C-alpha positions, 0 to 999 in steps of 0.5 A, spaced: 493 530 515 487 530 510 491 532 505 496 526 506 490 521 507 487 523 500 494 522 497 494 515 500 487 514 497 489 516 490 495 511 490 491 506 493 486 507 487 491 507 482 494 500 485 487 497 485 487 498 477 493 494 477 490 488 481 493 482 477 499 486 474 506 483 477 507 486 484 515 487 481 513 491 475 515 498 474 508 501 475 507 497 481 513 499 484 513 506 482 506 507 486 509 503 492 515 508 492 510 514 492 506 511 498 513 510 501 514 518 500 508 520 503 508 515 509 515 518 510 512 525 510 506 523 514 509 520 520 515 524 520 520 518 519 526 517 515 525 510 514 518 507 514 520 500 512 518 497 519 511 500 519 510 499 512 511 491 513 506 491 519 501 495 514 502 489 509 501 484 514 495 487 516 492 487 509 494 480 508 492 477 515 487 482 519 480 480 516 477 487 518 482 491 514 481 486 508 474 487 509 475 495 509 479 496 504 476 491 499 469 494 500 472 500 497 477 498 492 475 491 490 475 484 492 483 482 493 485 489 494 488 488 501 492 481 499 494 485 492 497 491 496 500 487 502 504 483 497 506 489 493 508 492 499 512 486 501 515 486 494 518 493 494 521 492 501 524 486 500 529 488 495 
Protein backbone atom coordinates (compact mmCIF):
# COMPACT_ATOMS: atom_id res chain seq x y z
CA UNK A 1 0.00 0.00 0.00
CA UNK A 2 2.77 2.44 0.91
CA UNK A 3 4.53 1.84 -2.41
CA UNK A 4 1.34 2.63 -4.35
CA UNK A 5 0.72 5.77 -2.30
CA UNK A 6 4.28 6.87 -3.03
CA UNK A 7 3.78 6.29 -6.76
CA UNK A 8 0.53 8.27 -6.73
CA UNK A 9 2.26 11.04 -4.77
CA UNK A 10 5.00 11.20 -7.40
CA UNK A 11 2.40 11.41 -10.17
CA UNK A 12 0.65 14.21 -8.30
CA UNK A 13 3.94 16.11 -7.90
CA UNK A 14 4.50 15.88 -11.64
CA UNK A 15 0.93 17.03 -12.30
CA UNK A 16 1.41 19.97 -9.93
CA UNK A 17 4.30 21.12 -12.11
CA UNK A 18 1.90 21.13 -15.08
CA UNK A 19 -0.73 23.46 -13.56
CA UNK A 20 -1.69 25.87 -16.31
CA UNK A 21 -0.96 23.32 -19.05
CA UNK A 22 -3.97 22.23 -21.09
CA UNK A 23 -5.46 19.14 -19.40
CA UNK A 24 -5.76 17.55 -22.86
CA UNK A 25 -2.05 17.93 -23.58
CA UNK A 26 0.02 14.80 -24.14
CA UNK A 27 2.08 15.35 -20.97
CA UNK A 28 -0.94 15.67 -18.70
CA UNK A 29 -2.83 12.79 -20.33
CA UNK A 30 0.26 10.61 -19.97
CA UNK A 31 0.42 11.34 -16.23
CA UNK A 32 -3.28 10.57 -15.77
CA UNK A 33 -2.77 7.32 -17.73
CA UNK A 34 -0.01 6.43 -15.27
CA UNK A 35 -2.37 7.28 -12.38
CA UNK A 36 -4.98 4.99 -14.00
CA UNK A 37 -2.43 2.16 -14.23
CA UNK A 38 -1.38 2.48 -10.59
CA UNK A 39 -5.00 2.75 -9.41
CA UNK A 40 -5.87 -0.48 -11.26
CA UNK A 41 -3.03 -2.25 -9.48
CA UNK A 42 -3.79 -0.74 -6.09
CA UNK A 43 -7.51 -1.49 -6.14
CA UNK A 44 -7.22 -4.75 -8.12
CA UNK A 45 -9.76 -3.55 -10.69
CA UNK A 46 -9.81 -3.88 -14.48
CA UNK A 47 -11.64 -0.57 -14.92
CA UNK A 48 -11.25 2.33 -12.50
CA UNK A 49 -13.17 4.88 -14.56
CA UNK A 50 -16.05 5.26 -12.11
CA UNK A 51 -13.69 5.45 -9.12
CA UNK A 52 -11.42 8.00 -10.78
CA UNK A 53 -14.38 10.18 -11.78
CA UNK A 54 -15.57 10.09 -8.16
CA UNK A 55 -12.09 11.18 -7.08
CA UNK A 56 -12.21 14.00 -9.64
CA UNK A 57 -15.57 15.17 -8.31
CA UNK A 58 -14.21 15.16 -4.77
CA UNK A 59 -11.18 17.20 -5.84
CA UNK A 60 -13.46 19.73 -7.53
CA UNK A 61 -16.27 19.98 -4.97
CA UNK A 62 -15.14 18.78 -1.54
CA UNK A 63 -13.60 21.65 0.42
CA UNK A 64 -11.68 19.31 2.74
CA UNK A 65 -10.18 17.38 -0.19
CA UNK A 66 -9.29 20.63 -1.94
CA UNK A 67 -7.66 22.11 1.13
CA UNK A 68 -5.72 18.91 1.80
CA UNK A 69 -4.16 18.50 -1.63
CA UNK A 70 -3.77 22.21 -2.28
CA UNK A 71 -1.78 22.52 0.95
CA UNK A 72 0.62 19.85 -0.35
CA UNK A 73 0.79 20.61 -4.09
CA UNK A 74 -0.18 24.27 -4.32
CA UNK A 75 -3.26 26.41 -4.67
CA UNK A 76 -5.47 25.26 -7.52
CA UNK A 77 -4.06 21.75 -7.68
CA UNK A 78 -7.30 20.04 -6.62
CA UNK A 79 -9.29 21.76 -9.34
CA UNK A 80 -6.60 21.10 -11.94
CA UNK A 81 -6.23 17.39 -11.22
CA UNK A 82 -10.02 17.04 -11.11
CA UNK A 83 -10.27 18.60 -14.56
CA UNK A 84 -7.40 16.48 -15.87
CA UNK A 85 -8.99 13.25 -14.64
CA UNK A 86 -12.37 14.20 -16.13
CA UNK A 87 -10.76 15.08 -19.47
CA UNK A 88 -8.89 11.77 -19.57
CA UNK A 89 -11.94 9.62 -18.89
CA UNK A 90 -14.31 11.61 -21.13
CA UNK A 91 -12.55 10.41 -24.26
